[in-house]
C-alpha positions as CSV (number, residue, x, y, z in Angstrom):
1,M,13.7,9.3,-11.3
2,F,14.6,5.9,-9.6
3,P,11.5,3.6,-9.7
4,V,11.4,2.5,-6.0
5,V,9.5,3.4,-3.0
6,A,11.9,3.6,0.0
7,G,11.3,3.3,3.8
8,I,12.8,5.9,6.1
9,E,14.7,5.0,9.3
10,G,13.1,7.5,11.8
11,P,11.0,10.7,12.3
12,V,13.8,12.9,10.7
13,L,16.1,12.1,7.8
14,T,19.7,11.2,8.5
15,A,22.6,12.8,6.6
16,R,23.0,9.5,4.7
17,E,19.3,9.5,3.7
18,R,19.4,13.2,2.6
19,E,22.5,12.3,0.3
20,L,21.1,9.1,-1.1
21,F,17.6,10.5,-1.8
22,S,18.9,13.7,-3.3
23,R,21.3,11.9,-5.7
24,L,19.2,8.7,-6.6
25,Q,15.7,10.5,-6.7
26,P,13.4,7.7,-5.5
27,A,9.9,8.0,-7.0
28,G,8.5,7.6,-3.6
29,Y,8.7,7.0,0.2
30,I,6.6,5.1,2.8
31,L,6.0,6.1,6.3
32,F,5.6,3.7,9.3
33,T,4.9,4.2,13.0
34,R,8.6,4.7,13.6
35,N,8.3,7.9,11.4
36,I,5.3,9.5,13.1
37,I,5.8,10.6,16.6
38,D,4.5,14.2,16.3
39,Y,2.1,15.6,13.7
40,E,4.1,18.8,13.1
41,L,7.5,16.9,13.0
42,T,5.9,14.4,10.5
43,R,4.8,17.3,8.3
44,E,8.4,18.7,8.3
45,L,9.6,15.2,7.2
46,T,7.2,15.0,4.2
47,D,7.9,18.6,3.2
48,E,11.6,17.8,3.2
49,L,11.1,14.8,1.1
50,R,9.1,16.9,-1.5
51,A,11.9,19.5,-1.3
52,L,14.5,16.9,-2.2
53,T,12.7,15.8,-5.2
54,T,13.7,17.4,-8.5
55,G,11.2,17.7,-11.5
56,P,7.7,19.0,-11.8
57,D,5.9,16.1,-10.0
58,V,5.7,15.5,-6.3
59,P,7.1,12.1,-4.9
60,V,4.7,9.4,-3.7
61,I,4.5,9.7,0.0
62,A,2.6,6.6,1.0
63,I,1.3,4.8,4.2
64,D,-0.6,1.7,5.2
65,Q,-3.5,3.5,7.1
66,E,-6.2,0.8,6.8
67,G,-7.6,1.1,10.2
68,G,-7.9,-1.4,13.1
69,R,-4.5,-3.1,13.8
70,V,-2.9,-1.4,10.7
71,V,-2.7,2.3,11.8
72,R,0.5,4.1,11.7
73,T,-0.5,7.2,13.7
74,A,-1.5,5.7,17.1
75,D,1.4,7.7,18.7
76,I,-0.3,11.0,17.6
77,F,-3.6,9.8,19.0
78,V,-5.2,9.0,15.6
79,K,-6.9,5.6,15.3
80,H,-9.4,4.4,12.9
81,P,-12.0,1.5,12.9
82,S,-10.9,-1.6,11.1
83,A,-12.4,-2.6,7.7
84,A,-14.2,-5.6,9.4
85,E,-15.7,-3.2,12.2
86,L,-16.9,-0.8,9.5
87,A,-18.4,-3.5,7.3
88,A,-20.3,-5.0,10.3
89,T,-22.3,-1.8,10.6
90,G,-23.6,-2.3,7.1
91,N,-23.9,1.5,7.0
92,S,-22.5,3.2,4.0
93,H,-22.6,6.7,5.5
94,L,-20.4,5.5,8.4
95,I,-18.0,4.0,6.0
96,T,-17.9,7.2,4.0
97,Q,-17.2,9.2,7.2
98,A,-14.4,6.9,8.2
99,A,-12.7,7.3,4.9
100,W,-13.1,11.2,5.2
101,Y,-11.5,11.2,8.7
102,N,-8.7,9.0,7.4
103,A,-8.0,11.3,4.5
104,Q,-7.9,14.4,6.7
105,C,-5.2,13.0,9.0
106,L,-3.1,12.0,6.0
107,Y,-3.4,15.4,4.4
108,T,-2.0,17.3,7.4
109,L,0.9,14.8,7.6
110,G,1.7,15.5,4.0
111,V,0.9,11.9,2.8
112,N,-0.6,11.6,-0.7
113,T,-1.1,7.9,-1.1
114,N,-2.9,5.3,1.2
115,F,-2.1,1.7,0.5
116,A,-5.7,0.7,1.1
117,P,-8.4,-0.7,0.6
118,V,-7.6,-4.4,1.3
119,L,-9.6,-6.2,-1.3
120,D,-8.7,-9.7,-0.3
121,I,-11.7,-12.0,0.8
122,G,-11.5,-12.7,4.5
123,S,-11.2,-16.1,6.0
124,A,-10.4,-17.7,9.4
125,R,-6.9,-18.7,8.3
126,A,-4.0,-17.5,10.4
127,N,-2.4,-15.2,7.9
128,A,-1.9,-11.5,8.1
129,L,-5.4,-10.5,7.1
130,P,-7.9,-11.2,9.9
131,S,-9.9,-8.0,10.8
132,R,-8.4,-6.3,7.8
133,C,-10.8,-7.5,5.2
134,W,-14.3,-5.9,4.3
135,G,-16.1,-9.3,4.2
136,D,-15.8,-13.1,3.7
137,D,-17.4,-13.1,0.3
138,A,-16.7,-11.2,-2.9
139,Q,-19.9,-9.2,-3.0
140,A,-19.4,-7.8,0.5
141,V,-15.8,-6.9,-0.1
142,T,-16.6,-5.1,-3.4
143,T,-19.6,-3.3,-1.9
144,H,-18.0,-2.0,1.3
145,A,-14.6,-1.4,0.0
146,G,-15.8,0.3,-2.9
147,V,-17.8,2.8,-0.8
148,W,-14.6,3.5,1.3
149,N,-12.4,3.8,-1.8
150,R,-14.7,6.2,-3.6
151,A,-15.0,8.4,-0.5
152,H,-11.2,8.4,-0.1
153,V,-10.6,9.3,-3.7
154,R,-13.2,12.1,-3.6
155,A,-11.3,13.5,-0.7
156,G,-8.3,13.7,-3.0
157,M,-6.3,10.8,-1.6
158,A,-4.8,8.4,-4.0
159,T,-5.7,4.7,-3.0
160,C,-4.3,1.2,-3.7
161,G,-6.2,-2.0,-3.9
162,K,-4.3,-4.9,-2.4
163,H,-3.3,-7.7,-2.5
164,F,-3.9,-8.8,-6.1
165,P,-4.9,-11.4,-7.1
166,G,-6.3,-12.1,-3.6
167,M,-4.6,-13.8,-0.8
168,G,-7.4,-14.4,1.8
169,A,-7.0,-18.2,1.5
170,A,-3.3,-18.1,2.2
171,E,-2.3,-20.5,5.1
172,C,0.7,-18.5,6.2
173,D,1.8,-14.9,6.8
174,P,4.0,-13.7,3.9
175,H,5.9,-11.6,6.5
176,F,7.5,-14.9,7.5
177,D,7.5,-17.0,4.4
178,L,5.9,-17.5,0.9
179,P,2.4,-18.7,0.9
180,V,1.4,-21.2,-1.8
181,L,-2.1,-21.0,-3.4
182,H,-3.4,-23.2,-6.1
183,G,-5.6,-21.9,-8.9
184,T,-5.6,-20.7,-12.5
185,C,-6.3,-17.2,-13.8
186,D,-9.8,-18.2,-14.6
187,S,-10.4,-19.6,-11.1
188,F,-9.1,-16.5,-9.5
189,L,-11.5,-14.4,-11.7
190,M,-14.3,-16.4,-10.4
191,D,-13.5,-15.9,-6.7
192,A,-10.6,-14.1,-5.1
193,A,-10.0,-11.5,-7.9
194,I,-13.6,-10.5,-8.2
195,P,-13.2,-7.3,-6.1
196,F,-10.1,-6.3,-7.8
197,N,-11.7,-6.7,-11.3
198,A,-14.9,-5.1,-10.2
199,L,-13.2,-1.9,-8.7
200,M,-10.3,-1.8,-11.2
201,P,-11.7,1.3,-13.0
202,E,-11.8,3.2,-9.7
203,L,-8.3,2.3,-8.5
204,P,-5.4,4.5,-9.4
205,S,-3.0,1.9,-8.2
206,M,-2.7,-1.8,-7.2
207,M,-0.4,-3.8,-5.0
208,I,0.6,-7.3,-5.9
209,A,0.6,-10.1,-3.2
210,H,3.6,-12.1,-2.4
211,L,2.3,-15.7,-3.4
212,L,3.4,-18.7,-5.3
213,I,0.7,-19.9,-7.5
214,P,2.2,-22.9,-9.4
215,E,-0.6,-23.1,-12.0
216,I,0.1,-19.5,-13.1
217,D,4.0,-19.5,-12.5
218,A,5.7,-22.4,-10.9
219,E,9.0,-20.6,-10.4
220,L,8.4,-17.0,-9.4
221,P,6.4,-15.4,-6.7
222,T,3.4,-13.4,-8.0
223,S,5.0,-10.1,-7.3
224,L,7.9,-11.0,-9.6
225,S,6.0,-12.9,-12.2
226,P,5.5,-11.6,-15.7
227,A,2.7,-14.3,-16.1
228,L,0.8,-12.7,-13.2
229,V,1.5,-9.1,-13.6
230,Q,2.1,-8.5,-17.2
231,Q,0.1,-11.2,-18.9
232,F,-2.8,-11.5,-16.3
233,L,-3.3,-8.1,-14.7
234,R,-2.2,-5.9,-17.5
235,N,-2.7,-7.7,-20.8
236,R,-5.8,-9.9,-20.0
237,L,-7.6,-7.5,-17.5
238,G,-6.3,-4.3,-19.1
239,Y,-5.1,-2.6,-16.0
240,E,-3.2,0.6,-16.8
241,G,-2.6,2.2,-13.4
242,V,0.5,2.0,-11.3
243,V,1.4,-1.4,-9.8
244,F,3.3,-1.5,-6.5
245,T,4.9,-4.7,-5.1
246,D,4.3,-5.4,-1.4
247,D,7.4,-5.0,0.7
248,L,10.4,-6.8,-0.7
249,C,11.9,-7.0,2.7
250,M,9.2,-9.5,3.8
251,G,10.3,-13.0,4.5
252,A,8.3,-14.4,1.4
253,I,10.8,-12.5,-0.8
254,A,13.8,-11.7,1.4
255,K,14.5,-15.5,2.0
256,R,14.9,-16.0,-1.7
257,Y,16.2,-12.7,-3.2
258,S,18.1,-9.6,-2.2
259,P,16.1,-6.5,-2.5
260,A,18.2,-5.4,-5.5
261,E,17.5,-8.7,-7.3
262,S,13.7,-8.6,-6.4
263,A,13.3,-5.0,-7.4
264,A,14.7,-5.5,-10.9
265,L,12.7,-8.8,-11.3
266,A,9.4,-6.8,-10.2
267,L,10.0,-4.2,-12.9
268,R,10.8,-6.8,-15.4
269,A,7.5,-8.6,-14.5
270,G,5.5,-5.3,-15.1
271,C,5.4,-3.7,-11.8
272,D,6.2,0.0,-11.6
273,L,7.2,0.7,-8.0
274,P,8.9,-2.0,-5.9
275,L,8.8,-1.4,-2.1
276,I,12.0,-1.5,-0.1
277,C,10.6,-0.6,3.3
278,H,13.4,-1.6,5.8
279,D,17.0,-0.7,6.0
280,A,16.5,0.9,2.6
281,C,19.9,2.8,2.6
282,E,21.6,-0.6,2.8
283,H,20.0,-1.7,-0.5
284,L,19.2,1.5,-2.6
285,E,22.5,1.7,-4.4
286,A,22.7,-2.1,-5.5
287,A,18.8,-1.7,-6.5
288,A,19.7,1.3,-8.6
289,D,22.5,-0.6,-10.4
290,A,20.4,-3.6,-11.0
291,I,17.4,-1.5,-12.4
292,A,19.7,0.5,-14.6
293,R,20.6,-2.7,-16.4
294,L,17.0,-3.5,-17.4
295,P,15.9,-2.9,-21.0
296,Q,14.9,0.6,-21.8
297,H,11.4,-0.3,-23.0
298,I,10.6,-1.7,-19.5
299,L,12.0,1.5,-17.8
300,R,10.2,3.8,-20.2
301,A,6.8,2.1,-19.6
302,A,7.2,2.3,-15.8
303,K,8.2,5.9,-16.0
304,A,5.3,6.9,-18.0
305,R,2.8,5.2,-15.6
306,I,4.6,6.7,-12.6
307,E,4.6,10.2,-14.0
308,H,0.9,9.9,-14.8
309,F,0.1,8.8,-11.2
310,R,2.2,11.4,-9.7
311,M,0.6,14.2,-11.6
312,G,-2.7,13.3,-9.8
313,L,-1.2,13.6,-6.3
314,H,-2.3,16.3,-4.0
315,T,-0.4,18.3,-1.3
316,R,-2.6,20.4,1.0
317,P,-1.5,22.8,3.9
318,P,-1.4,21.2,7.3
319,M,-4.0,21.9,9.8
320,P,-3.4,24.7,12.4
321,F,-2.9,23.3,15.9
322,I,-6.3,24.4,17.0
323,Q,-8.1,22.7,14.0
324,W,-5.9,19.6,14.7
325,R,-7.2,19.3,18.3
326,E,-10.7,19.8,17.0
327,Y,-10.1,17.0,14.5
328,L,-8.9,14.6,17.2
329,T,-12.0,15.3,19.3
330,D,-14.4,14.8,16.4
331,L,-12.5,11.6,15.4
332,A,-12.8,10.2,18.9
333,D,-16.6,11.0,18.9
334,F,-16.9,9.2,15.5
335,N,-15.1,6.1,16.6
336,K,-17.6,5.6,19.5
337,K,-20.2,5.0,16.8
338,I,-18.4,2.0,15.5
339,P,-18.7,-1.2,17.8
340,A,-15.6,-3.0,18.3
341,L,-15.6,-6.7,17.2
342,A,-15.1,-9.4,19.9
343,G,-12.4,-11.9,19.7
344,A,-8.6,-11.8,19.2
345,T,-6.9,-11.8,15.9
346,P,-3.6,-13.6,15.0
347,G,-0.5,-11.4,15.4
348,S,1.4,-10.3,12.5
349,P,4.4,-8.0,12.0
350,V,2.2,-5.8,9.9
351,Q,0.6,-4.4,13.0
352,D,3.9,-3.4,14.5
353,Y,5.7,-1.6,11.8
């Protein structure tokens, strides 16, 4: 098993992808809009990824399906309300229903892991987060995201809290460059990290933000920092689940490190599954070589956590076509119950992938 989550070029695998994936055996894959143009074709893609994977456990097949402007299924007529729109209703039943509808779509596509909920505390800053957050204070985020997360998990879908330790106050979008935040571990625990700490027992996985926090690590971004991942998240807070990085192809990291370099650094820091989401075939061989040179105790620890996580993943049969059409109708009726929020949000590459 190769501890990386890889992006895929299009709606079907290329011959090169088949060869690389069969040989290197990535632990997981991530789908974007470019991969989802037809629900049956997408299920064929995810079934093939499972068939290429050797061993008893299914691969992680992940997606960013938060709702609002981060929905990867718009081309197959599946949209979901944003976290901000759902939170504005103040209605736990509607939030629960939204999580259920979200999970049903992912199941029929063959996805088993959703990189949601966002646990960052919202702000008016022009970063990647406006409309994606469940509130502008820690209690609102914890309450509403907790309802959504529990409903998603009850539906059998693995979830992922992101972006630890909280990047709502970031002044720039990490898709473009590395945001700098200031604070100590103690100050994050008193504010931005509260939702993560509160919901940690319910989260099978977490994703690390790309930030520079000089008071915690003046040299390395948080996603590559042992001080942040191993010492703070794992040792101090006791988190034992799988830890993903955010995409290592984002400007925050790619301007400073190659994907091979950053993947190895992430594992050394205590992460388990680095994400290489774009042009993965150009980077997987080098990443595999760099990771193979890491100390064995690092690789063994990551492998154990990944295997435990993958044992809990579920694969269900796809919906028959008639049931799929009924689902789309029911979803459209549900979405009418959720008022849209007024006002524009800053653009970000996250909504275009």
